[in-house]
LUMSEBA-282525 format. One record per atom (N, C-alpha, C): atom name; x, y, z. Coordinates in steps of 0.001 Angstrom, whole numbers. Example, Ala and Ser with C-alpha at 12.3 -4.5 7.8 and 13.67 -1.06 7.14 Angstrom:
+------+---------+---------+---------+
: atom :       u :       v :       w :
+------+---------+---------+---------+
:    N :   13190 :   -5690 :    7800 :
:   CA :   12300 :   -4500 :    7800 :
:    C :   13200 :   -3300 :    7800 :
:    N :   12850 :   -2250 :    7080 :
:   CA :   13670 :   -1060 :    7140 :
:    C :   12900 :      30 :    7870 :
+------+---------+---------+---------+
//
This chain:
+------+---------+---------+---------+
: atom :       u :       v :       w :
+------+---------+---------+---------+
:    N :     840 :   -1183 :       0 :
:   CA :       0 :       0 :       0 :
:    C :     883 :    1245 :       0 :
:    N :     387 :    2302 :    -617 :
:   CA :    1186 :    3535 :    -644 :
:    C :    1238 :    4187 :     730 :
:    N :    2328 :    4870 :     966 :
:   CA :    2497 :    5612 :    2214 :
:    C :    2068 :    7055 :    1967 :
:    N :    1035 :    7534 :    2661 :
:   CA :     585 :    8902 :    2413 :
:    C :    1662 :    9948 :    2698 :
:    N :    2629 :    9623 :    3553 :
:   CA :    3693 :   10583 :    3865 :
:    C :    4673 :   10762 :    2708 :
:    N :    4533 :    9947 :    1666 :
:   CA :    5365 :   10108 :     470 :
:    C :    4768 :   11113 :    -505 :
:    N :    3516 :   11518 :    -262 :
:   CA :    2884 :   12505 :   -1129 :
:    C :    3513 :   13870 :    -921 :
:    N :    3521 :   14664 :   -1969 :
:   CA :    4085 :   16008 :   -1920 :
:    C :    3042 :   17021 :   -2391 :
:    N :    3235 :   18267 :   -2040 :
:   CA :    2343 :   19333 :   -2491 :
:    C :    2283 :   19298 :   -4014 :
:    N :    1058 :   19333 :   -4542 :
:   CA :     845 :   19295 :   -5984 :
:    C :     507 :   17917 :   -6521 :
:    N :     802 :   16853 :   -5768 :
:   CA :     442 :   15506 :   -6220 :
:    C :   -1070 :   15396 :   -6341 :
:    N :   -1502 :   14657 :   -7346 :
:   CA :   -2935 :   14419 :   -7538 :
:    C :   -3257 :   13002 :   -7101 :
:    N :   -4369 :   12873 :   -6393 :
:   CA :   -4834 :   11554 :   -5953 :
:    C :   -6328 :   11448 :   -6241 :
:    N :   -6789 :   10213 :   -6316 :
:   CA :   -8231 :    9972 :   -6453 :
:    C :   -8636 :    8994 :   -5357 :
:    N :   -9696 :    9330 :   -4661 :
:   CA :  -10247 :    8427 :   -3657 :
:    C :  -11121 :    7408 :   -4382 :
:    N :  -10862 :    6121 :   -4139 :
:   CA :  -11541 :    5062 :   -4875 :
:    C :  -12365 :    4140 :   -3980 :
:    N :  -12136 :    4178 :   -2680 :
:   CA :  -12872 :    3320 :   -1741 :
:    C :  -12681 :    3867 :    -335 :
:    N :  -13575 :    3481 :     553 :
:   CA :  -13356 :    3817 :    1957 :
:    C :  -12127 :    3044 :    2426 :
:    N :  -11291 :    3641 :    3257 :
:   CA :  -10056 :    2978 :    3683 :
:    C :  -10316 :    1654 :    4393 :
:    N :   -9491 :     664 :    4090 :
:   CA :   -9582 :    -635 :    4762 :
:    C :   -9387 :    -493 :    6269 :
:    N :   -8547 :     456 :    6661 :
:   CA :   -8259 :     666 :    8078 :
:    C :   -9530 :     965 :    8870 :
:    N :  -10509 :    1569 :    8222 :
:   CA :  -11739 :    1933 :    8913 :
:    C :  -12576 :     719 :    9308 :
:    N :  -12288 :    -434 :    8742 :
:   CA :  -13042 :   -1658 :    9058 :
:    C :  -12418 :   -2447 :   10203 :
:    N :  -11280 :   -2022 :   10701 :
:   CA :  -10598 :   -2742 :   11773 :
:    C :  -11424 :   -2687 :   13055 :
:    N :  -11428 :   -3772 :   13825 :
:   CA :  -12161 :   -3774 :   15092 :
:    C :  -11669 :   -2642 :   15996 :
:    N :  -12623 :   -1908 :   16560 :
:   CA :  -12301 :    -835 :   17475 :
:    C :  -11927 :     484 :   16822 :
:    N :  -11867 :     535 :   15492 :
:   CA :  -11510 :    1776 :   14793 :
:    C :  -12775 :    2607 :   14643 :
:    N :  -12764 :    3823 :   15177 :
:   CA :  -13944 :    4677 :   15149 :
:    C :  -13784 :    5759 :   14090 :
:    N :  -14824 :    5936 :   13293 :
:   CA :  -14854 :    6998 :   12287 :
:    C :  -16202 :    7702 :   12398 :
:    N :  -16187 :    9026 :   12448 :
:   CA :  -17422 :    9803 :   12506 :
:    C :  -18233 :    9600 :   11224 :
:    N :  -19548 :    9628 :   11347 :
:   CA :  -20424 :    9501 :   10184 :
:    C :  -20149 :   10591 :    9156 :
:    N :  -19861 :   11794 :    9639 :
:   CA :  -19580 :   12902 :    8727 :
:    C :  -18331 :   12625 :    7878 :
:    N :  -17348 :   11972 :    8473 :
:   CA :  -16131 :   11627 :    7735 :
:    C :  -16430 :   10593 :    6656 :
:    N :  -17236 :    9590 :    7003 :
:   CA :  -17629 :    8580 :    6011 :
:    C :  -18407 :    9224 :    4857 :
:    N :  -19330 :   10099 :    5189 :
:   CA :  -20131 :   10765 :    4163 :
:    C :  -19267 :   11637 :    3265 :
:    N :  -18330 :   12365 :    3865 :
:   CA :  -17444 :   13223 :    3085 :
:    C :  -16593 :   12398 :    2125 :
:    N :  -15960 :   11360 :    2648 :
:   CA :  -15095 :   10558 :    1784 :
:    C :  -15904 :    9850 :     704 :
:    N :  -17102 :    9387 :    1040 :
:   CA :  -17947 :    8749 :      31 :
:    C :  -18326 :    9748 :   -1058 :
:    N :  -18543 :   11001 :    -699 :
:   CA :  -18846 :   12024 :   -1697 :
:    C :  -17657 :   12230 :   -2640 :
:    N :  -16438 :   12214 :   -2105 :
:   CA :  -15254 :   12337 :   -2958 :
:    C :  -15121 :   11133 :   -3889 :
:    N :  -15418 :    9956 :   -3385 :
:   CA :  -15370 :    8739 :   -4210 :
:    C :  -16406 :    8838 :   -5319 :
:    N :  -17626 :    9216 :   -4959 :
:   CA :  -18722 :    9276 :   -5926 :
:    C :  -18480 :   10300 :   -7024 :
:    N :  -17857 :   11425 :   -6682 :
:   CA :  -17657 :   12440 :   -7711 :
:    C :  -16578 :   12022 :   -8710 :
:    N :  -15641 :   11166 :   -8292 :
:   CA :  -14685 :   10579 :   -9214 :
:    C :  -13592 :   11492 :   -9733 :
:    N :  -13556 :   12728 :   -9275 :
:   CA :  -12525 :   13652 :   -9744 :
:    C :  -11309 :   13585 :   -8829 :
:    N :  -10138 :   13866 :   -9366 :
:   CA :   -8941 :   13853 :   -8521 :
:    C :   -8907 :   15053 :   -7584 :
:    N :   -8154 :   14886 :   -6524 :
:   CA :   -7887 :   15952 :   -5564 :
:    C :   -6387 :   16215 :   -5580 :
:    N :   -6006 :   17436 :   -5251 :
:   CA :   -4589 :   17805 :   -5248 :
:    C :   -4138 :   18063 :   -3814 :
:    N :   -2955 :   17550 :   -3474 :
:   CA :   -2377 :   17818 :   -2160 :
:    C :   -2025 :   19299 :   -2105 :
:    N :   -2580 :   20007 :   -1134 :
:   CA :   -2394 :   21457 :   -1014 :
:    C :   -1310 :   21840 :     -14 :
:    N :   -1132 :   21005 :    1018 :
:   CA :    -114 :   21336 :    2015 :
:    C :     296 :   20078 :    2769 :
:    N :    1442 :   20162 :    3408 :
:   CA :    1936 :   19109 :    4294 :
:    C :    2078 :   19756 :    5672 :
:    N :    1468 :   19141 :    6694 :
:   CA :    1541 :   19768 :    8015 :
:    C :    2855 :   19430 :    8717 :
:    N :    3028 :   19936 :    9916 :
:   CA :    4275 :   19753 :   10663 :
:    C :    4556 :   18293 :   11013 :
:    N :    3512 :   17451 :   11016 :
:   CA :    3683 :   16026 :   11294 :
:    C :    3888 :   15210 :   10027 :
:    N :    3956 :   15876 :    8875 :
:   CA :    4173 :   15182 :    7606 :
:    C :    2901 :   14654 :    6964 :
:    N :    1737 :   15054 :    7476 :
:   CA :     457 :   14594 :    6933 :
:    C :      78 :   15469 :    5738 :
:    N :    -197 :   14851 :    4575 :
:   CA :    -651 :   15631 :    3424 :
:    C :   -2133 :   15977 :    3570 :
:    N :   -2501 :   17179 :    3134 :
:   CA :   -3876 :   17671 :    3241 :
:    C :   -4387 :   18093 :    1877 :
:    N :   -5652 :   17794 :    1630 :
:   CA :   -6332 :   18283 :     434 :
:    C :   -7393 :   19282 :     871 :
:    N :   -7838 :   20082 :     -70 :
:   CA :   -9001 :   20952 :     132 :
:    C :  -10041 :   20510 :    -870 :
:    N :  -11286 :   20454 :    -436 :
:   CA :  -12367 :   20052 :   -1336 :
:    C :  -13557 :   20971 :   -1138 :
:    N :  -14237 :   21243 :   -2239 :
:   CA :  -15484 :   22007 :   -2191 :
:    C :  -16590 :   21082 :   -2664 :
:    N :  -17594 :   20917 :   -1827 :
:   CA :  -18737 :   20066 :   -2159 :
:    C :  -20017 :   20874 :   -2008 :
:    N :  -20988 :   20524 :   -2810 :
:   CA :  -22282 :   21206 :   -2743 :
:    C :  -23167 :   20512 :   -1703 :
:    N :  -23688 :   21306 :    -773 :
:   CA :  -24594 :   20787 :     256 :
:    C :  -25981 :   20577 :    -348 :
:    N :  -26843 :   19907 :     392 :
:   CA :  -28208 :   19638 :     -74 :
:    C :  -28972 :   20923 :    -399 :
:    N :  -28660 :   22015 :     301 :
:   CA :  -29364 :   23274 :      43 :
:    C :  -28736 :   24083 :   -1089 :
:    N :  -27702 :   23519 :   -1733 :
:   CA :  -27081 :   24167 :   -2878 :
:    C :  -25865 :   25021 :   -2560 :
:    N :  -25598 :   25246 :   -1294 :
:   CA :  -24427 :   26046 :    -938 :
:    C :  -23150 :   25214 :   -1109 :
:    N :  -22058 :   25916 :   -1316 :
:   CA :  -20755 :   25260 :   -1437 :
:    C :  -20114 :   25213 :     -58 :
:    N :  -19656 :   24025 :     325 :
:   CA :  -19024 :   23832 :    1627 :
:    C :  -17557 :   23473 :    1385 :
:    N :  -16655 :   24157 :    2086 :
:   CA :  -15219 :   23917 :    1966 :
:    C :  -14768 :   22942 :    3055 :
:    N :  -13940 :   21996 :    2661 :
:   CA :  -13436 :   20980 :    3584 :
:    C :  -11927 :   20879 :    3468 :
:    N :  -11267 :   20550 :    4571 :
:   CA :   -9868 :   20149 :    4590 :
:    C :   -9838 :   18691 :    5030 :
:    N :   -8944 :   17901 :    4434 :
:   CA :   -8880 :   16488 :    4769 :
:    C :   -7428 :   16044 :    4825 :
:    N :   -7012 :   15541 :    5972 :
:   CA :   -5670 :   14987 :    6129 :
:    C :   -5668 :   13524 :    5733 :
:    N :   -4732 :   13141 :    4902 :
:   CA :   -4662 :   11762 :    4409 :
:    C :   -3730 :   10974 :    5322 :
:    N :   -4319 :   10162 :    6176 :
:   CA :   -3558 :    9368 :    7140 :
:    C :   -3561 :    7887 :    6784 :
:    N :   -4588 :    7452 :    6067 :
:   CA :   -4723 :    6033 :    5741 :
:    C :   -3969 :    5708 :    4451 :
:    N :   -3457 :    4489 :    4384 :
:   CA :   -2680 :    4057 :    3218 :
:    C :   -3554 :    3416 :    2149 :
:    N :   -4820 :    3202 :    2428 :
:   CA :   -5701 :    2561 :    1444 :
:    C :   -6855 :    3493 :    1115 :
:    N :   -7543 :    3169 :      13 :
:   CA :   -8719 :    3932 :    -383 :
:    C :   -8427 :    5033 :   -1382 :
:    N :   -7172 :    5253 :   -1736 :
:   CA :   -6809 :    6290 :   -2692 :
:    C :   -5680 :    5787 :   -3591 :
:    N :   -5558 :    6419 :   -4738 :
:   CA :   -4459 :    6103 :   -5668 :
:    C :   -3825 :    7417 :   -6122 :
:    N :   -2521 :    7386 :   -6325 :
:   CA :   -1820 :    8554 :   -6869 :
:    C :   -1971 :    8533 :   -8381 :
:    N :   -2221 :    9682 :   -8959 :
:   CA :   -2385 :    9776 :  -10418 :
:    C :   -1110 :   10281 :  -11071 :
+------+---------+---------+---------+
//
């Protein structure tokens, strides 16, 4: 599996599945996180790494349309090694 810490600013990735890590016994994921990642998977477009934080975690920014039509901005740190592919 790819190591997310190998990603660099400007790299493009596509989310293709919910991370395998999320299925591990005792691993807790908020419903909002599942919904957000599923929305990225469903839209099928690549995301670009926008920044790397002090801990080496790559972050993307995403804009998604809410049910009421407004645009909602999200930041997402990529910590899991599965569920995404580098393009």
